[in-house]
C-alpha positions as CSV (number, residue, x, y, z in Angstrom):
1,M,-108.9,-23.3,-24.4
2,L,-111.8,-21.0,-23.1
3,K,-109.8,-20.9,-19.6
4,H,-106.9,-19.3,-21.9
5,L,-109.0,-17.4,-24.0
6,R,-110.4,-15.9,-20.2
7,L,-106.7,-15.5,-18.7
8,T,-105.4,-13.5,-22.3
9,S,-108.4,-11.3,-21.6
10,I,-108.2,-10.4,-18.1
11,V,-104.0,-9.6,-19.0
12,C,-105.4,-7.7,-22.3
13,L,-107.7,-5.6,-20.1
14,V,-104.9,-5.4,-17.3
15,S,-102.7,-4.1,-19.3
16,F,-105.0,-1.5,-21.4
17,S,-106.2,0.0,-17.5
18,I,-102.5,0.5,-16.9
19,V,-101.9,2.3,-20.1
20,T,-105.2,4.2,-20.4
21,Q,-105.6,5.1,-16.8
22,A,-105.3,9.3,-16.2
23,Q,-102.4,10.2,-14.1
24,P,-103.0,13.3,-12.2
25,I,-100.5,16.1,-12.4
26,A,-98.9,18.3,-9.3
27,R,-100.6,21.7,-9.5
28,D,-99.3,24.2,-6.8
29,G,-97.1,21.9,-4.8
30,V,-100.7,19.7,-4.6
31,L,-100.7,16.4,-6.4
32,D,-104.4,14.8,-5.5
33,A,-104.1,11.0,-5.9
34,R,-107.1,10.1,-4.3
35,E,-108.8,8.7,-6.7
36,F,-105.8,6.8,-8.8
37,D,-106.0,3.0,-8.4
38,F,-102.5,2.1,-7.2
39,S,-103.3,-1.9,-7.8
40,T,-102.6,-1.0,-11.7
41,A,-99.8,1.4,-12.7
42,R,-97.8,3.5,-10.6
43,L,-98.5,7.1,-10.3
44,N,-95.4,9.3,-11.7
45,L,-95.2,12.4,-9.4
46,T,-94.7,15.2,-11.9
47,G,-96.3,18.6,-12.2
48,S,-95.9,21.7,-10.3
49,W,-93.6,21.5,-7.3
50,I,-92.7,24.1,-4.9
51,L,-88.8,25.2,-5.3
52,Y,-86.7,26.6,-2.6
53,D,-83.7,27.7,-4.8
54,Q,-80.3,28.0,-3.7
55,Q,-81.7,26.5,0.3
56,L,-81.1,23.7,2.1
57,L,-83.8,23.4,4.2
58,D,-85.6,20.2,6.2
59,P,-88.9,19.9,7.1
60,A,-88.4,21.3,10.4
61,N,-87.8,24.6,8.8
62,I,-89.6,25.1,5.7
63,R,-92.3,26.5,6.9
64,D,-91.3,29.3,7.6
65,A,-89.2,29.7,3.8
66,E,-90.8,31.7,0.8
67,G,-90.9,29.0,-2.0
68,A,-92.1,29.8,-6.1
69,L,-93.7,27.0,-8.0
70,T,-91.8,25.4,-10.6
71,D,-91.9,22.0,-12.8
72,F,-90.5,18.7,-11.7
73,P,-88.4,17.0,-12.4
74,Q,-86.0,19.9,-14.5
75,L,-82.3,20.3,-15.0
76,W,-81.0,23.6,-13.6
77,N,-79.1,23.3,-16.3
78,D,-82.2,24.7,-18.1
79,T,-82.7,27.2,-15.6
80,R,-79.5,28.8,-14.4
81,D,-76.6,29.6,-16.1
82,N,-75.1,26.3,-14.9
83,G,-75.9,23.0,-12.4
84,Q,-74.1,23.6,-10.0
85,G,-75.8,24.7,-6.6
86,V,-78.6,23.2,-4.1
87,A,-82.5,23.2,-3.8
88,T,-85.2,22.4,-2.0
89,Y,-88.6,21.0,-3.2
90,Q,-91.9,20.4,-1.8
91,L,-95.2,18.6,-2.6
92,T,-98.0,16.7,-1.2
93,V,-99.4,13.9,-2.2
94,L,-102.8,13.5,-1.6
95,V,-104.0,9.8,-1.0
96,T,-107.0,7.4,0.6
97,G,-104.5,5.9,2.7
98,S,-100.8,5.2,2.2
99,T,-100.3,1.9,4.1
100,G,-98.5,-0.8,1.3
101,L,-96.8,2.2,-1.0
102,A,-93.3,2.3,-1.6
103,M,-91.2,4.5,-3.7
104,D,-89.2,4.2,-6.5
105,V,-86.5,7.3,-6.1
106,P,-83.7,7.9,-9.5
107,Q,-80.3,8.7,-9.0
108,M,-79.9,12.1,-8.8
109,Y,-77.6,15.5,-10.0
110,S,-75.3,14.3,-8.0
111,C,-77.2,13.8,-3.8
112,Y,-79.8,14.2,-2.3
113,K,-82.0,13.8,0.7
114,L,-86.0,12.8,1.0
115,W,-88.3,13.3,3.6
116,I,-92.4,12.7,3.8
117,N,-94.5,13.3,6.5
118,G,-91.0,14.4,8.9
119,E,-89.2,11.2,8.3
120,L,-85.7,10.6,6.3
121,V,-86.8,7.3,4.2
122,A,-84.2,7.9,1.3
123,E,-80.8,9.4,0.6
124,N,-77.9,9.3,-1.7
125,G,-74.6,10.8,-0.5
126,V,-74.5,14.4,1.7
127,P,-76.4,17.2,0.2
128,A,-74.6,20.8,1.9
129,T,-74.2,24.0,1.0
130,T,-71.0,24.0,-0.3
131,E,-68.3,21.9,-2.2
132,G,-66.0,20.1,0.6
133,E,-69.1,19.3,2.5
134,T,-71.1,17.5,-0.1
135,K,-70.8,13.7,-0.9
136,P,-72.1,12.4,-4.0
137,Q,-73.6,9.3,-5.0
138,W,-75.5,7.4,-7.7
139,L,-78.1,4.8,-6.9
140,P,-81.6,3.8,-7.6
141,K,-83.8,3.3,-4.7
142,T,-87.0,1.6,-3.8
143,V,-88.4,2.8,-0.7
144,N,-91.5,1.8,1.8
145,I,-93.1,5.0,3.1
146,P,-95.2,6.1,6.3
147,G,-98.6,5.5,5.7
148,G,-101.3,8.9,6.1
149,D,-103.8,10.3,3.7
150,S,-101.3,13.4,3.5
151,L,-98.0,12.6,2.0
152,K,-95.9,16.0,2.7
153,I,-92.4,15.1,0.2
154,V,-89.4,17.2,1.1
155,L,-86.8,17.1,-1.0
156,Q,-82.8,18.6,-1.1
157,I,-80.5,18.2,-3.9
158,A,-76.9,19.4,-3.9
159,N,-74.8,19.4,-6.8
160,F,-71.2,20.7,-7.3
161,T,-69.5,17.5,-9.2
162,H,-71.2,16.9,-12.6
163,H,-71.9,19.4,-15.4
164,K,-75.8,18.5,-14.8
165,G,-78.0,19.3,-11.3
166,G,-81.1,18.8,-10.2
167,C,-83.3,15.8,-11.1
168,K,-84.0,14.9,-14.8
169,D,-86.2,11.6,-13.9
170,P,-89.1,11.3,-12.2
171,I,-90.2,9.6,-9.0
172,Y,-92.6,6.8,-8.7
173,L,-95.2,5.9,-5.9
174,G,-96.8,2.5,-6.6
175,E,-98.0,-0.6,-4.1
176,S,-94.8,-2.0,-2.4
177,S,-94.3,-5.3,-3.7
178,T,-95.1,-4.2,-7.5
179,L,-92.4,-2.0,-7.3
180,L,-89.7,-3.6,-4.6
181,S,-89.8,-7.3,-7.6
182,Q,-89.7,-4.2,-10.5
183,A,-86.3,-3.1,-8.7
184,T,-85.0,-6.4,-7.9
185,L,-85.7,-7.7,-11.0
186,S,-84.5,-5.0,-13.0
187,M,-81.1,-5.6,-10.4
188,T,-81.0,-9.0,-11.7
189,S,-81.4,-8.3,-14.9
190,K,-78.1,-6.1,-14.8
191,F,-76.4,-9.2,-13.1
192,I,-77.3,-11.5,-15.4
193,E,-76.1,-9.2,-18.6
194,C,-72.6,-8.9,-16.9
195,G,-72.2,-12.3,-16.0
196,V,-73.2,-14.0,-19.9
197,L,-70.9,-11.3,-21.5
198,L,-68.1,-12.2,-18.9
199,F,-68.1,-15.8,-19.9
200,V,-68.7,-15.4,-23.0
201,G,-65.6,-13.0,-23.0
202,L,-63.8,-15.9,-21.5
203,V,-64.8,-18.6,-24.0
204,F,-63.6,-16.2,-27.0
205,L,-60.1,-15.5,-24.6
206,V,-59.6,-19.4,-24.6
207,I,-60.0,-19.9,-27.9
208,Y,-57.6,-17.2,-29.1
209,F,-54.7,-18.8,-26.1
210,T,-55.6,-22.3,-27.3
211,R,-56.1,-22.4,-31.2
212,G,-53.9,-19.7,-32.0
213,M,-56.9,-17.2,-33.9
214,K,-56.6,-14.3,-35.5
215,Q,-56.3,-10.7,-33.5
216,V,-60.6,-9.7,-34.1
217,V,-60.6,-13.0,-31.5
218,I,-58.9,-10.4,-28.9
219,Y,-61.2,-7.6,-29.6
220,F,-64.1,-9.1,-29.4
221,S,-63.3,-10.6,-26.0
222,L,-62.4,-7.0,-24.8
223,L,-65.0,-6.0,-25.9
224,C,-67.6,-8.2,-23.9
225,F,-65.3,-7.0,-21.2
226,T,-65.6,-4.3,-21.7
227,W,-69.7,-4.1,-21.5
228,S,-69.8,-6.5,-18.8
229,A,-68.1,-4.1,-16.6
230,R,-70.4,-0.8,-18.3
231,S,-73.2,-3.2,-17.5
232,I,-72.6,-3.0,-13.3
233,F,-71.0,0.9,-13.8
234,S,-74.2,2.4,-14.9
235,N,-77.6,2.9,-15.0
236,D,-78.8,1.2,-12.1
237,Y,-74.9,1.2,-10.5
238,G,-75.2,-2.4,-9.8
239,F,-71.3,-2.5,-8.4
240,I,-72.7,0.5,-5.8
241,Y,-75.3,-1.3,-4.9
242,L,-72.8,-4.1,-3.7
243,F,-70.5,-1.5,-2.4
244,P,-72.2,1.9,-1.3
245,D,-69.0,3.5,-0.9
246,F,-67.0,3.3,-3.8
247,D,-65.5,6.6,-4.6
248,W,-67.9,8.1,-7.1
249,A,-65.5,9.8,-8.8
250,L,-63.6,6.7,-10.2
251,M,-67.2,5.0,-10.8
252,L,-67.8,8.2,-13.0
253,R,-65.0,7.8,-15.1
254,I,-65.4,3.7,-15.1
255,E,-69.3,4.4,-17.2
256,Y,-67.6,6.9,-19.4
257,I,-64.4,5.2,-20.2
258,T,-66.4,2.0,-21.0
259,I,-68.4,3.9,-23.4
260,Y,-65.2,4.8,-25.0
261,L,-63.1,1.6,-24.7
262,T,-66.8,0.2,-26.0
263,M,-66.8,2.1,-29.3
264,M,-62.8,1.0,-30.5
265,W,-63.3,-2.6,-30.0
266,A,-66.5,-2.8,-31.8
267,I,-64.3,-0.5,-34.7
268,L,-61.6,-2.7,-34.3
269,Y,-63.9,-5.7,-34.0
270,L,-65.8,-5.0,-37.6
271,V,-62.9,-3.9,-39.6
272,N,-60.9,-7.5,-38.6
273,I,-64.0,-9.2,-39.3
274,F,-64.8,-7.8,-42.7
275,T,-61.1,-7.0,-43.6
276,N,-62.0,-5.7,-47.8
277,E,-65.2,-4.0,-46.4
278,G,-63.4,-1.2,-43.9
279,S,-61.1,1.1,-43.7
280,D,-58.0,2.1,-42.2
281,L,-58.0,5.1,-42.4
282,V,-61.4,5.8,-41.0
283,K,-60.6,3.1,-38.4
284,Y,-57.4,4.9,-37.2
285,F,-59.5,7.9,-37.0
286,L,-62.4,6.5,-34.6
287,V,-59.9,5.3,-32.7
288,T,-58.0,8.0,-31.9
289,V,-61.0,10.5,-31.3
290,N,-62.6,7.9,-28.8
291,G,-59.0,7.5,-27.8
292,A,-58.9,11.2,-26.7
293,F,-62.1,11.0,-25.0
294,L,-60.7,8.5,-23.1
295,A,-57.6,11.0,-22.2
296,Y,-59.2,13.4,-21.1
297,T,-61.7,11.3,-18.9
298,V,-59.0,10.5,-17.3
299,I,-57.1,13.7,-16.4
300,A,-59.7,15.8,-16.1
301,T,-62.3,16.9,-13.6
302,P,-65.8,15.1,-13.5
303,I,-67.7,18.6,-14.3
304,E,-65.4,19.5,-17.2
305,F,-65.7,15.8,-19.1
306,T,-68.9,15.7,-18.7
307,R,-70.0,18.9,-19.8
308,L,-68.1,17.1,-23.2
309,L,-70.7,13.7,-23.4
310,P,-73.5,15.6,-26.2
311,V,-69.8,15.9,-28.2
312,Y,-69.7,12.7,-27.9
313,L,-72.8,11.3,-28.8
314,I,-72.3,12.8,-32.3
315,T,-68.9,10.6,-32.3
316,A,-70.9,7.4,-31.2
317,A,-73.5,8.2,-34.0
318,I,-71.1,8.2,-36.4
319,V,-69.1,5.0,-35.4
320,L,-72.5,3.2,-35.1
321,L,-73.7,4.4,-38.9
322,Y,-69.7,3.4,-40.2
323,G,-70.5,0.4,-38.9
324,A,-73.6,-0.2,-39.9
325,G,-72.0,0.7,-43.7
326,V,-69.4,-2.1,-43.0
327,V,-71.7,-4.9,-41.7
328,L,-74.4,-3.7,-45.0
329,L,-71.2,-3.8,-47.4
330,A,-70.5,-7.5,-45.8
331,L,-74.0,-8.4,-46.4
332,I,-74.2,-7.6,-50.0
333,N,-70.3,-9.1,-50.9
334,E,-71.9,-12.4,-49.2
335,R,-69.1,-12.4,-46.3
336,L,-69.6,-15.4,-43.5
337,G,-71.7,-14.0,-40.5
338,A,-72.4,-10.8,-42.4
339,T,-76.3,-12.0,-41.5
340,F,-76.2,-12.3,-37.7
341,L,-74.1,-9.4,-38.0
342,T,-76.5,-7.4,-39.7
343,I,-79.3,-8.0,-37.2
344,S,-77.4,-7.5,-34.0
345,V,-76.5,-3.9,-35.5
346,I,-80.1,-3.1,-36.5
347,L,-80.7,-4.3,-32.8
348,G,-78.1,-1.9,-31.5
349,L,-79.0,1.4,-33.4
350,L,-82.5,0.7,-31.9
351,I,-81.5,0.2,-28.6
352,F,-78.7,3.0,-28.9
353,S,-81.7,5.3,-30.1
354,Y,-83.1,4.3,-27.3
355,D,-80.6,5.0,-24.9
356,I,-80.2,8.5,-26.7
357,F,-84.0,9.2,-25.8
358,T,-83.7,8.0,-22.8
359,Y,-80.9,9.9,-21.4
360,E,-82.9,13.3,-22.9
361,G,-85.8,12.3,-20.6
362,L,-88.1,11.7,-23.3
363,F,-88.5,8.1,-22.5
364,S,-88.5,5.8,-19.3
365,Y,-85.7,3.5,-18.4
366,N,-86.7,-0.4,-19.3
367,S,-83.7,-1.8,-17.3
368,L,-85.4,-5.6,-18.4
369,L,-85.2,-4.2,-22.0
370,F,-81.6,-3.0,-22.1
371,S,-80.3,-6.2,-20.8
372,A,-81.9,-8.5,-23.1
373,G,-81.1,-6.5,-26.0
374,Y,-77.9,-6.2,-25.1
375,V,-77.2,-9.7,-24.5
376,I,-78.8,-10.5,-27.6
377,I,-76.5,-8.1,-29.8
378,F,-73.4,-9.9,-28.3
379,L,-74.7,-13.4,-28.3
380,L,-75.3,-12.5,-32.2
381,M,-71.9,-10.8,-32.4
382,A,-69.7,-14.2,-30.9
383,I,-72.3,-16.0,-33.4
384,A,-71.1,-14.6,-36.9
385,L,-66.9,-14.3,-35.4
386,L,-67.5,-18.5,-35.0
387,I,-69.0,-19.1,-38.2
388,K,-66.6,-16.3,-40.1
389,L,-63.5,-18.4,-38.4
390,E,-65.5,-21.7,-38.9
391,I,-65.6,-22.7,-35.6
392,I,-69.0,-22.9,-36.7
393,T,-70.6,-24.1,-40.7
394,I,-73.5,-22.9,-42.2
395,A,-73.6,-25.0,-45.3
396,K,-74.4,-22.5,-48.3
397,K,-77.9,-23.5,-50.3
398,R,-77.6,-23.8,-54.1
399,T,-79.4,-20.5,-55.9
400,T,-79.9,-19.7,-59.5
401,M,-80.1,-16.5,-58.4
402,L,-77.7,-13.9,-60.0
403,T,-75.5,-12.9,-57.5
404,Y,-72.9,-9.6,-56.5
405,K,-69.9,-12.5,-56.6
406,D,-71.3,-13.6,-60.4
407,L,-71.3,-10.1,-61.6
408,Y,-68.1,-8.5,-59.8
409,G,-66.3,-12.0,-58.7
410,D,-64.6,-12.9,-55.5
411,Q,-63.2,-10.0,-53.9
412,K,-61.8,-11.8,-51.2
């Protein structure tokens, strides 16, 4: 017992130090991290960087250029008329020896090159001053960095293909072993999520064709397949990790199309599993709206269809609220499987809200949290469907409480 108490105390102390350790902020293009303990936390390289706007400079010619201070990370849309163009950023990080350190470099809009002490350590795509020469790519990277007491960072970013430009998420500096392990775990969780949902989708597809089940089964199967694809075509971009030369515009279209299809299948699934609680009029309206966004994504350029994402988030919120209303009404009416779906909807609303806040830059993205949350949601939805189809049977408890059915009768 004493051994376990000691271990718990150590874990609590380490966790407390990770949370409470002061994070130094970059000022005037310099971040002093000489007192920072990298063994307990990673360092967020935010603050005041030097910006060379509308210039692509490498470490050799940046010395003669004149820059201005700016906050980093920051989207160009917040400081320019639009998100297109180029920029170079510079930061000097003071450390007590950088041996054994690495960097977490997020995706940027829409390509970049990053040097440390004159050595190119990370790049995505090909940044250039014209659209024709620029090649966008998205893939978060964790890279080892060269040693030294001073890290001179030079970062080029170019964007001519996306509505947003610049960098939304911070760059992190930390111990190499820790960051690389976290990156591997994050990517592994995405592939597990993809595999689990693919398997569940196949199981229900077999059930549909072998047992002549209702149409709701095929909708749920398609929902699983769609989210399985989305799990590796968004956030960590596991598919791009495996196939780095995959076309960026096609990847982006798949990422957007999968969210529209997810909403369409989810609406059809809910309305068909609880036929008396859903409205056909609302169902067809929401499916049509999502279909319109999908069609526009297919025919429009990435700049055009990415511009509509903030508008679509409102549509997605309406779909989730409508789905929550259908499930809540089904719970009141004591429909089979409603309890499991209520839990999944609550989780879905929480994770979706977290997803939106992460997209807006208010929270840091946590791949494990996303993957575990979505797997649980889909498993709960699967259980609810199996109960509804009476493939799984649950004995009802006898009760003397006055129920909704006692008052108003069975509305099935």
